[in-house]
C-alpha positions as CSV (number, residue, x, y, z in Angstrom):
1,M,0.1,0.0,-0.1
2,I,1.0,3.4,-0.7
3,N,0.3,6.7,0.9
4,R,2.4,9.3,-0.5
5,A,1.9,13.2,-1.0
6,V,4.2,15.6,-2.3
7,L,3.2,19.6,-2.5
8,V,4.9,22.4,-3.9
9,G,3.4,25.8,-2.9
10,R,3.7,28.9,-0.8
11,L,3.1,29.2,2.8
12,T,-0.1,31.0,3.8
13,R,1.0,32.1,7.4
14,D,4.4,31.6,9.3
15,P,4.5,28.0,11.1
16,D,2.9,27.4,14.1
17,L,5.8,25.6,16.2
18,R,4.5,24.1,19.8
19,Y,6.2,21.5,22.0
20,T,3.8,18.4,23.2
21,S,4.1,17.5,27.2
22,S,6.6,14.9,26.1
23,G,8.8,17.8,24.8
24,A,8.4,16.9,21.0
25,A,8.1,19.8,18.9
26,V,5.3,19.8,16.2
27,A,4.7,22.4,13.4
28,S,1.5,23.6,11.9
29,F,1.4,25.3,8.8
30,T,-1.2,25.5,5.5
31,V,0.6,25.3,2.1
32,A,-1.3,27.3,-0.8
33,V,-1.2,25.0,-3.9
34,D,-2.0,26.4,-7.2
35,R,-4.4,24.5,-9.7
36,P,-3.1,23.6,-12.9
37,F,-6.0,25.3,-15.0
38,T,-8.1,28.5,-14.6
39,N,-11.6,29.1,-14.0
40,R,-14.1,30.5,-16.8
41,S,-12.8,34.0,-15.7
42,G,-9.5,33.2,-16.2
43,E,-8.4,33.1,-12.9
44,R,-5.9,30.4,-11.4
45,E,-7.7,28.9,-8.3
46,A,-5.5,27.4,-5.4
47,D,-5.6,24.6,-2.8
48,F,-4.9,25.0,0.9
49,I,-3.6,22.5,2.4
50,N,-3.2,21.9,5.9
51,C,0.1,20.2,7.3
52,T,1.8,19.1,10.4
53,M,5.8,18.2,10.9
54,W,7.5,16.4,13.7
55,R,10.3,16.7,15.8
56,K,13.7,18.1,14.9
57,A,12.3,18.8,11.2
58,A,9.4,21.1,12.6
59,E,12.1,23.3,14.3
60,N,14.0,23.8,11.2
61,F,11.2,24.1,9.2
62,A,9.8,27.0,11.7
63,N,13.0,28.6,11.6
64,F,13.9,28.8,8.0
65,T,10.5,29.4,6.5
66,H,8.0,32.2,6.9
67,K,4.7,33.2,5.2
68,G,5.1,33.7,1.7
69,S,8.2,30.9,1.1
70,M,7.9,28.7,-1.6
71,V,8.3,25.2,0.0
72,G,8.4,21.4,-1.1
73,I,6.6,19.2,1.0
74,D,7.0,15.4,0.9
75,G,4.5,13.3,3.4
76,R,1.6,11.0,3.8
77,I,-2.0,12.0,3.9
78,Q,-3.5,11.7,7.5
79,T,-7.4,11.5,8.7
80,R,-7.9,11.8,12.4
81,S,-11.0,12.8,14.5
82,Y,-12.0,14.3,17.4
83,E,-14.8,15.7,19.8
84,N,-14.9,19.3,19.8
85,Q,-16.4,21.0,23.0
86,Q,-20.0,20.8,21.7
87,G,-19.9,17.0,21.8
88,N,-19.5,16.8,17.7
89,R,-17.0,14.8,16.0
90,V,-14.7,16.8,13.9
91,Y,-12.9,15.0,11.1
92,V,-9.3,16.3,10.3
93,T,-7.4,15.3,7.0
94,E,-3.8,16.8,6.7
95,V,-0.8,16.1,5.5
96,V,1.6,14.9,7.8
97,A,5.3,15.9,6.3
98,D,8.8,14.0,6.5
99,N,10.9,16.0,4.7
100,F,10.7,19.6,2.8
101,S,12.9,21.5,0.7
102,L,13.0,25.3,0.3
103,L,12.3,26.0,-3.3
104,E,13.8,29.5,-3.7
105,S,16.9,31.4,-3.0
106,K,16.9,33.9,0.0
107,A,17.5,37.0,-2.5
108,Q,14.1,35.5,-4.4
109,S,12.3,35.3,-0.8
110,E,13.2,38.9,-0.2
111,Q,11.8,39.8,-3.3
112,Y,8.7,38.1,-3.4
113,R,8.1,39.5,0.5
114,Q,9.0,43.0,-0.8
115,Q,6.3,42.6,-3.8
116,H,4.0,41.2,-1.5
117,P,4.0,43.7,2.0
118,S,1.4,41.4,3.6
119,S,3.7,38.6,3.7
120,Q,5.6,39.9,6.4
121,G,6.5,37.5,8.9
122,N,10.0,36.1,10.5
123,S,13.4,36.8,9.2
124,A,14.8,33.5,8.8
125,P,17.8,32.2,6.3
126,S,16.5,30.5,3.1
127,S,18.2,27.8,1.7
128,Q,17.4,24.0,0.5
129,Y,17.0,21.9,3.3
130,S,15.5,18.3,3.9
131,S,14.8,17.3,7.4
132,Q,16.6,14.0,6.7
133,Q,19.6,15.4,4.5
134,S,20.6,18.0,2.4
135,N,18.6,18.2,-0.5
136,S,21.1,20.0,-3.1
137,N,20.0,20.2,-6.8
138,P,22.6,18.8,-8.7
139,Y,22.2,21.5,-11.6
140,G,23.1,24.1,-9.1
141,N,19.7,26.4,-9.3
142,P,16.5,26.5,-7.1
143,A,14.0,23.8,-8.3
144,N,11.2,24.9,-10.5
145,N,11.3,28.8,-9.7
146,N,8.3,29.6,-11.3
147,Q,5.8,27.2,-9.6
148,G,2.4,28.4,-8.1
149,G,2.3,31.0,-10.9
150,Y,4.6,33.4,-9.4
151,Q,7.2,35.0,-11.7
152,S,10.9,35.1,-10.7
153,Q,13.2,38.1,-11.9
154,N,16.1,36.4,-11.5
155,K,16.0,33.1,-13.6
156,P,18.5,30.9,-13.3
157,D,20.6,29.0,-16.3
158,S,18.5,26.0,-17.3
159,S,20.8,25.0,-20.4
160,N,22.2,21.8,-18.0
161,D,18.6,21.2,-16.6
162,P,16.8,18.2,-18.6
163,F,13.7,19.1,-17.1
164,A,13.6,23.0,-18.2
165,D,11.0,24.0,-20.6
166,N,13.3,24.8,-23.5
167,G,11.2,24.4,-26.3
168,Q,12.0,20.9,-27.1
169,Q,9.1,18.2,-27.6
170,I,10.0,14.8,-26.1
171,D,8.9,12.0,-28.4
172,I,7.4,9.4,-26.5
173,S,5.7,6.0,-27.8
174,D,3.0,4.1,-25.9
175,D,6.0,1.3,-25.5
176,D,8.2,3.8,-23.5
177,L,5.5,3.6,-20.9
178,P,5.6,1.4,-17.8
179,F,1.8,1.0,-17.6
């Protein structure tokens, strides 16, 4: 059985870092992920996905991100329920994140914050980070700088990136697909 979720989007608020009674760190945050299509009026809609992260990864995530940060999240979908104060059963579906990557440089993050003044939050260094290991990009540039419809003024050299959109079509026949 497989339960994996991969998200790329921007944080809608600063991560909320708390500690359990046993001292385990837990960060709660929401990632806005643009849909790949536009609605009838030509506007791009987004999904707002609630996430949690635990322990050292949660502390690092809270220290290195802020509202508006472009992040990549790798985790699993989890559903839980609880009874609220009125006695009603409440169901919550969220992504429990195992790893994260910061998908823009510090300069790009600061540029985004200047263009969107309502995104002011804690100021923390921005670099690519994974909670289990450094997630360095072999091509020397931040991964996919144009996620979520946000334009970057400092486009990296994508001549070495095999996944860059350089206008070439890829010829794949049905025999090449594994399914």
